[in-house]
KOLPA-406437 format. One line per 2 residues: number of its first residue (from 0); their letters; for each residue z negated, x negated, y negated of C-alpha. Coordinates in nm, 4 decimals. Each point is the difference from the previous one (the first is absolute). Layout:
// residues N
NUM> a> Z/X/Y  ...
***
This chain:
// residues 387
0> mk> 5.8432/-6.6107/-20.9530  -0.3335/0.1526/0.0123
2> kv> -0.2339/-0.1530/0.2037  -0.2749/0.1675/0.2456
4> iv> -0.3253/-0.1165/0.1253  -0.0856/0.0641/0.3353
6> ld> -0.4138/-0.0400/0.0245  -0.1568/-0.0728/0.3717
8> aq> 0.3254/-0.0436/0.1319  -0.1241/-0.1494/0.3142
10> ti> 0.0139/0.3863/0.1251  0.2573/0.1563/0.2068
12> qt> 0.0956/0.2684/-0.2590  0.1371/-0.3055/-0.1812
14> lp> 0.2868/-0.0033/0.2265  0.1629/0.3589/-0.0918
16> va> -0.1727/-0.0491/-0.3884  0.2318/-0.3103/-0.0587
18> rs> 0.2752/0.0939/0.1694  0.0381/0.3023/-0.2233
20> lk> -0.0687/-0.2017/-0.3159  0.2854/-0.2126/0.1156
22> kq> 0.2302/0.2683/0.0330  -0.0728/0.1246/-0.3307
24> gf> 0.0649/-0.3159/-0.1994  -0.3520/-0.1476/-0.0548
26> nv> -0.1090/-0.3224/0.0096  -0.2945/-0.0038/0.2933
28> il> -0.2670/-0.2154/-0.0323  -0.2793/0.0340/0.2633
30> lc> -0.3410/-0.1284/-0.0420  -0.1862/-0.0857/0.3466
32> dn> -0.3185/-0.1280/0.0738  0.1073/-0.1717/0.3310
34> kn> 0.3351/-0.0975/0.1833  -0.0744/0.1443/0.3115
36> sy> 0.1071/0.3222/-0.0661  0.2790/0.2700/0.0225
38> gy> 0.0732/0.0195/-0.3742  -0.0015/-0.3622/-0.1346
40> ht> 0.2816/-0.0443/0.3055  0.2751/0.2504/-0.1467
42> ky> 0.3073/-0.1067/-0.1215  0.0548/0.2552/-0.2618
44> ad> -0.2617/-0.1943/-0.2323  0.0942/-0.2051/-0.3148
46> rr> -0.3147/-0.1777/-0.0043  -0.2790/-0.0547/0.2317
48> ii> -0.3401/-0.0845/-0.1571  -0.3309/-0.0641/0.1991
50> vp> -0.2782/0.0667/-0.2256  -0.3744/0.0991/0.0147
52> st> -0.1410/0.3080/0.2118  -0.0519/0.3171/-0.1813
54> ke> -0.2380/0.0723/0.2383  -0.1609/-0.2826/0.0760
56> de> 0.0228/-0.1528/-0.3750  0.0777/0.2510/-0.1905
58> ee> -0.1449/-0.1765/-0.3526  0.2088/-0.3363/0.1100
60> fh> 0.2843/0.2543/0.0455  -0.0618/0.1251/-0.2896
62> kf> 0.0747/-0.3131/-0.2514  0.2656/-0.0834/0.2111
64> fv> 0.1969/0.3091/-0.1055  -0.0693/0.0751/-0.3290
66> ef> 0.1252/-0.4149/-0.0354  0.2523/0.1042/0.1844
68> it> 0.1855/0.2738/-0.1180  -0.0937/-0.1618/-0.3469
70> se> 0.2103/-0.2663/0.0603  0.3502/0.2116/0.0235
72> kf> 0.0992/0.3083/-0.0089  -0.0195/0.2447/0.2753
74> dv> 0.0267/0.3692/-0.0009  -0.1640/0.1917/0.2648
76> vi> -0.2564/-0.0644/0.2910  -0.0411/0.1770/0.3293
78> pm> -0.3062/-0.0376/0.1560  -0.0064/0.0245/0.3833
80> nd> -0.3522/0.0309/0.1358  -0.3556/0.1314/-0.1510
82> ys> -0.1015/-0.3002/-0.0680  0.2619/-0.0781/-0.2880
84> ah> 0.0277/0.4051/-0.1209  -0.3692/-0.0177/-0.0814
86> yl> 0.0489/-0.3733/-0.1768  0.2882/0.1772/-0.1831
88> sl> -0.1763/0.3533/-0.0963  -0.3290/-0.1945/-0.1023
90> nr> 0.1959/-0.2365/-0.2461  0.2975/0.2762/-0.0781
92> vq> -0.0869/-0.0088/-0.3816  0.0113/-0.4143/-0.0191
94> ll> 0.3115/-0.0422/0.2385  0.2516/0.3632/-0.0880
96> kk> -0.0190/-0.2104/-0.3839  0.2028/-0.2985/0.2457
98> in> 0.1708/0.1720/0.2501  0.0898/0.3801/0.1330
100> fi> -0.1636/0.1904/0.2582  -0.0999/0.3227/0.1164
102> ip> -0.3678/0.0228/0.1120  -0.2328/0.2670/-0.0915
104> sy> -0.2822/-0.0902/-0.2750  -0.3332/-0.1356/0.1726
106> dv> -0.1925/0.3169/0.0150  0.3144/0.2237/0.1389
108> fm> 0.0161/-0.2765/0.2355  -0.2833/-0.0510/0.1471
110> tg> -0.0495/0.3826/0.0220  0.2930/0.0068/0.2666
112> yd> -0.1140/-0.3736/0.1964  -0.3735/0.0726/-0.0052
114> kn> -0.0082/0.1698/0.3451  -0.2953/0.1616/-0.0951
116> kl> 0.1558/0.0821/-0.3374  0.2751/0.1681/0.1582
118> mn> -0.1951/0.1965/0.2184  -0.2284/0.1717/-0.2585
120> vc> 0.3293/0.0796/-0.2145  0.1117/0.1834/0.3506
122> re> -0.3091/0.1732/0.0332  -0.0097/0.1350/-0.3678
124> nh> 0.3442/0.0779/0.0230  -0.0046/0.1769/0.3619
126> fp> 0.2441/-0.2970/0.1542  -0.0175/0.0515/0.3758
128> hp> -0.1776/-0.3318/0.0708  -0.2859/-0.1705/0.2469
130> at> -0.3848/0.0806/-0.0792  -0.1323/-0.2805/-0.2090
132> yd> -0.3506/-0.0909/-0.1093  -0.0483/-0.3074/-0.2834
134> ls> -0.2445/-0.2530/0.1608  -0.0380/-0.2088/-0.3259
136> vg> -0.2329/0.3211/-0.1327  -0.2920/-0.1740/0.2153
138> ai> -0.0633/0.3657/0.1593  0.1666/-0.0615/0.3431
140> dq> -0.2475/0.2158/0.1875  0.1762/0.2846/-0.1931
142> av> 0.3710/-0.1675/0.1321  -0.0919/0.1724/0.3425
144> nq> -0.0144/0.3580/-0.1358  0.3638/0.0093/-0.1397
146> vk> 0.1250/-0.2396/0.2261  0.0349/0.0086/0.4051
148> fp> -0.0346/-0.2482/0.2588  0.2032/-0.1911/0.0889
150> al> 0.0910/-0.0974/-0.3386  0.1478/-0.3587/-0.2054
152> ik> -0.1935/-0.1850/-0.2179  0.3270/-0.1127/-0.2074
154> pn> -0.0123/-0.2052/-0.2961  0.1214/0.1362/-0.3516
156> et> 0.2540/-0.2859/-0.0564  0.1637/-0.1110/0.2854
158> tg> 0.3641/-0.0434/0.2396  0.0827/0.0094/0.3295
160> ar> -0.3550/0.1607/0.0842  -0.1613/-0.2966/-0.0204
162> gf> -0.3701/0.0751/-0.0196  -0.0051/0.2982/0.1561
164> ai> -0.2485/0.0822/0.2221  -0.0652/0.2906/0.2586
166> vn> -0.3615/0.1552/0.0529  -0.1250/0.2378/0.2205
168> sl> -0.4045/0.0384/-0.1813  -0.1910/-0.0351/-0.3396
170> ve> -0.1427/-0.3380/0.2001  0.3987/-0.1704/0.0423
172> ih> 0.0162/0.0858/-0.3859  -0.2811/-0.1347/-0.1002
174> ek> 0.0724/-0.3495/0.2380  0.3871/-0.0378/-0.0953
176> lp> 0.0038/0.0721/-0.3687  -0.1611/-0.2767/-0.1333
178> ei> 0.2656/-0.2781/0.1037  0.2752/0.2316/-0.0784
180> tl> -0.1652/0.0542/-0.3126  -0.0521/-0.3852/-0.0448
182> nf> 0.3953/-0.0866/0.0756  0.2067/0.3002/-0.1399
184> ge> -0.2381/0.1857/-0.2756  -0.0876/0.3679/0.0002
186> ch> 0.0505/0.2261/0.2776  0.0435/0.3534/0.0645
188> lq> -0.0913/0.1671/0.3420  0.3393/0.2328/0.1088
190> ef> 0.0279/0.2394/0.3200  0.1950/-0.2029/0.2694
192> ip> 0.3484/0.2247/0.0759  0.0113/-0.0369/0.3674
194> fg> 0.3540/-0.1284/0.1066  0.2489/0.2015/0.1198
196> gk> 0.1442/0.1064/-0.3569  0.3594/-0.1132/-0.1443
198> qf> -0.0437/-0.2461/-0.2564  0.1839/-0.0071/-0.3492
200> kv> 0.1535/-0.1842/-0.2883  0.0751/0.1440/-0.2986
202> el> 0.1859/-0.2384/-0.2890  0.0343/0.2092/-0.3103
204> fi> 0.1558/-0.1832/-0.3559  -0.1150/0.1964/-0.2990
206> kd> 0.0658/-0.0248/-0.3404  -0.0922/0.2141/-0.3062
208> kk> -0.2207/0.2433/0.2249  0.3788/0.0350/0.1976
210> li> 0.0725/-0.0262/0.3844  0.2763/-0.2424/0.0046
212> ns> 0.0787/-0.1151/0.3373  -0.2602/0.0582/0.3480
214> tv> 0.0506/-0.1029/0.3443  -0.2319/0.1288/0.2865
216> iy> -0.0392/-0.2875/0.3263  -0.1602/0.1383/0.3096
218> ki> -0.2104/-0.2682/0.1749  0.1279/-0.0060/0.3822
220> rf> -0.1453/-0.3172/0.1348  -0.2842/-0.2596/-0.1042
222> yp> -0.1409/-0.3300/0.1464  -0.2516/-0.0490/0.0592
224> ek> 0.0241/0.4121/0.1492  -0.3576/0.0902/-0.1641
226> gg> -0.0244/-0.1242/-0.3710  0.3214/-0.2287/-0.0461
228> ss> 0.2735/0.0187/-0.1649  0.2868/0.2051/0.0359
230> cf> 0.2961/-0.1683/0.2214  0.2656/0.3079/0.0180
232> nq> 0.0388/0.2353/-0.2475  0.2695/0.3162/-0.0777
234> tv> 0.0849/0.0891/-0.3739  -0.0697/0.4184/0.0023
236> er> 0.0249/0.2679/-0.1897  -0.3389/0.1538/-0.1269
238> sd> 0.0446/0.1274/-0.3431  -0.3877/0.1771/0.0718
240> lv> -0.1241/-0.3278/-0.0239  0.2061/-0.1220/-0.2725
242> il> -0.1333/0.3052/-0.2186  -0.3930/-0.0953/0.0769
244> cy> 0.0745/-0.3821/-0.0953  0.1789/0.0792/-0.3156
246> nv> -0.2711/0.2373/-0.1050  -0.2654/-0.2488/0.0737
248> lk> 0.2508/-0.2232/-0.2225  -0.0296/0.2038/-0.2293
250> ti> -0.3672/0.0842/-0.0331  -0.0975/-0.3620/-0.0588
252> kw> 0.2875/-0.0924/-0.2485  0.1702/-0.2387/0.2468
254> eg> 0.3323/-0.1729/-0.1675  0.2140/-0.1842/0.2478
256> fa> 0.0360/-0.0372/0.3686  -0.3012/0.1193/0.2360
258> df> -0.0226/-0.0727/0.4156  -0.2430/0.2802/0.1735
260> dl> -0.1509/-0.0038/0.3479  -0.0390/0.2936/0.1649
262> ie> -0.1358/0.1359/0.3296  0.0133/0.3428/0.1807
264> dp> -0.3160/0.0834/0.1138  0.0364/0.1235/0.3885
266> rd> -0.2810/0.2054/-0.0381  0.1634/0.2293/-0.2761
268> si> 0.3789/-0.1201/0.0086  -0.0718/-0.0530/-0.3980
270> vk> 0.1338/-0.3386/-0.1497  -0.2358/-0.1271/-0.2003
272> im> 0.0496/-0.3245/-0.2526  -0.2064/-0.3058/0.0499
274> ei> 0.1296/-0.2175/-0.2806  0.2524/-0.1346/-0.2464
276> np> 0.1441/-0.3256/0.0336  0.0880/-0.1026/-0.3468
278> rl> 0.3346/-0.1641/0.1025  0.2798/-0.0603/0.2346
280> pa> -0.1022/0.0201/0.3415  0.0990/-0.2050/0.3037
282> si> 0.1840/0.2427/0.1065  0.1802/0.1006/-0.3128
284> ka> 0.3843/-0.1043/0.1487  -0.0250/0.3335/0.1886
286> sf> 0.0404/0.1791/-0.3552  0.3088/-0.2630/-0.0666
288> na> 0.1405/0.1451/0.3152  -0.0244/0.3223/-0.0392
290> gv> 0.1696/-0.0281/-0.3663  -0.2674/-0.0723/-0.2646
292> df> -0.0433/-0.3126/-0.1672  -0.3444/0.0063/-0.1469
294> ve> 0.0761/-0.3543/-0.1317  0.2696/0.1617/-0.2228
296> ni> -0.2229/0.2496/-0.1509  -0.2920/-0.2502/-0.0794
298> vn> 0.2504/-0.2568/-0.1811  0.0727/0.2531/-0.1985
300> gs> -0.2917/0.1703/-0.0284  -0.1806/-0.3272/-0.1481
302> ln> 0.3308/-0.0710/-0.2514  0.0264/0.3714/-0.1228
304> lp> 0.3424/0.1225/0.1121  0.1574/0.2990/0.2173
306> li> -0.1451/0.0594/0.3231  0.1868/0.0837/0.2593
308> eh> -0.0960/0.2592/0.2676  0.1624/-0.0924/0.3353
310> ky> 0.1045/0.2216/0.2888  -0.2839/-0.0240/0.2461
312> ip> 0.1734/-0.0308/0.4174  -0.2713/0.0250/0.2281
314> gk> -0.0073/-0.1121/0.3597  0.0561/-0.3458/-0.0290
316> yl> -0.2076/-0.2074/0.2006  -0.2229/-0.3431/-0.0877
318> ry> -0.1157/-0.2284/0.2938  -0.2328/-0.3056/-0.0910
320> lg> 0.1407/-0.1783/0.3236  -0.2577/-0.2771/-0.0300
322> ld> -0.2800/0.2656/0.0263  0.1793/0.2493/0.2377
324> ll> 0.0546/-0.2598/0.2530  -0.4081/-0.0441/0.0274
326> wf> -0.0031/0.3376/-0.0288  0.1961/0.0001/0.3242
328> lk> -0.1391/-0.2798/0.2009  -0.3584/0.1560/-0.0640
330> sk> -0.0252/0.3825/0.0156  -0.0218/0.1775/0.2719
332> nr> 0.2781/0.3006/-0.0944  0.2638/-0.2665/-0.0159
334> ik> 0.2147/0.1783/0.2982  -0.0463/0.3283/-0.0330
336> ik> -0.0250/0.0129/-0.4430  0.2550/0.2508/-0.1173
338> ps> 0.2401/-0.1112/-0.0894  0.0831/-0.3376/0.1763
340> wf> -0.1307/-0.2955/-0.1623  0.3729/-0.1211/0.0564
342> kg> 0.1778/0.3071/-0.1385  0.2121/-0.0596/-0.3133
344> ll> -0.1108/-0.3661/-0.0284  0.3631/-0.0734/-0.0874
346> ss> 0.1276/0.2816/-0.1450  0.0375/0.0677/-0.4007
348> nq> -0.2309/0.2368/-0.0582  -0.3201/-0.2459/0.0868
350> fl> -0.0384/-0.3391/-0.2099  -0.2143/-0.2612/-0.0021
352> qd> -0.3183/-0.0646/-0.2067  -0.0385/-0.3135/0.0114
354> gs> 0.3705/-0.1733/-0.0389  0.3390/0.0745/0.0465
356> fd> 0.2797/-0.2092/0.1545  0.1830/-0.0610/-0.3663
358> di> -0.4040/-0.1115/-0.1159  -0.1016/-0.2009/0.3419
360> kp> -0.2277/-0.2816/-0.1211  -0.2957/0.2519/-0.1076
362> fl> -0.0170/0.1329/0.3390  0.0110/-0.3193/0.2000
364> ig> -0.2639/-0.1480/-0.2696  -0.1965/0.3412/-0.0952
366> ti> -0.0197/0.0769/0.4142  -0.1797/-0.2901/0.0431
368> gg> -0.2422/-0.0081/-0.2727  -0.0506/0.3844/0.0805
370> li> -0.1161/-0.1263/0.3706  -0.2397/-0.2594/-0.1600
372> kq> -0.1588/0.2892/-0.1814  -0.0097/0.2434/0.2644
374> ln> -0.1623/-0.3273/0.2398  -0.2476/-0.0656/-0.3160
376> pr> -0.4016/0.0839/0.1467  -0.0722/0.0953/-0.3572
378> fr> 0.2971/0.2605/-0.0591  -0.0513/0.1510/0.3292
380> as> -0.3765/0.0793/-0.0958  0.1539/0.1789/-0.3005
382> kk> 0.1106/0.2530/0.1540  -0.2623/0.0517/0.3090
384> gm> -0.1782/0.2920/-0.2077  0.2956/0.2518/0.0761
386> k> -0.0339/-0.0850/0.3783
***
């Protein structure tokens, strides 16, 4: 039986990933940095191991991981968050001698993952994107000539809007930039797209320049409502967005899985590219429900086995129940929202992102962990820049 390691498996996306791997007949090994999480408690794991954090102590994790994959034979490793995807790409040459995975080379990886570099690619190739200016070049005063206010200071490398800050003047840029740069590294200035437009995720798997599978997720609700995580999504048909993102990946020579975030600008109705996430997103279960198993693609692509083109069936809903309950409690739109918050809650066309009745323990443990995170002042403060 082939062994597959799920890296940073404490995350919520581990639930459908582990389930898919067991369905395919693999031995599933979860490497987690804590037990108080969704992924650690899924019944679809054969082994669970607490390891150093790829985010907090990558050097210590590297020592552990090299020794671990040397101690016995493993076949494939799949990353669950940005930090573990970055780790695999950075150490790609060394690690591929011991285990299989499909992650772009580091220069290609950073071209897509670094938000400023990605915006440069979009500008040079006329892909729709927000106006952006690199603040690391030092000519801050020139930025306001290209990016009008209000604008966003955004770290080049970050996740979940951490480090974002809205600014309305050159004075505010000078006030906020030093601290953000100190905490998050080099930044860029980007025009602020007003709230009101639709937001999408486009998921793609590409191998040898060929698009194997794709899905599109429409984000219907968020918690918090501004700058938060999506808590109610729907798979939709948007071939135009798939083609756009596929062309971006071909331009930067990306191989494997990629997750795009896009926002519709309500001022001109153009859907614009915001970022590439180099791993399976928290909402990946929506793609599984719509008939597309990207995990099967990732494993087979890693092992150079034939790739299956799945039939995409859009129109499925995914509800992150824990966050959606918080949305309902906090939102002024809870009663007048269309469709109703309660519509389809128990239907066969709607699924829970944070668990399932046949794997209930992750839902219970993960919901508690999620509430603790939401109540953490440091976590809430990391989201304030978008409000």
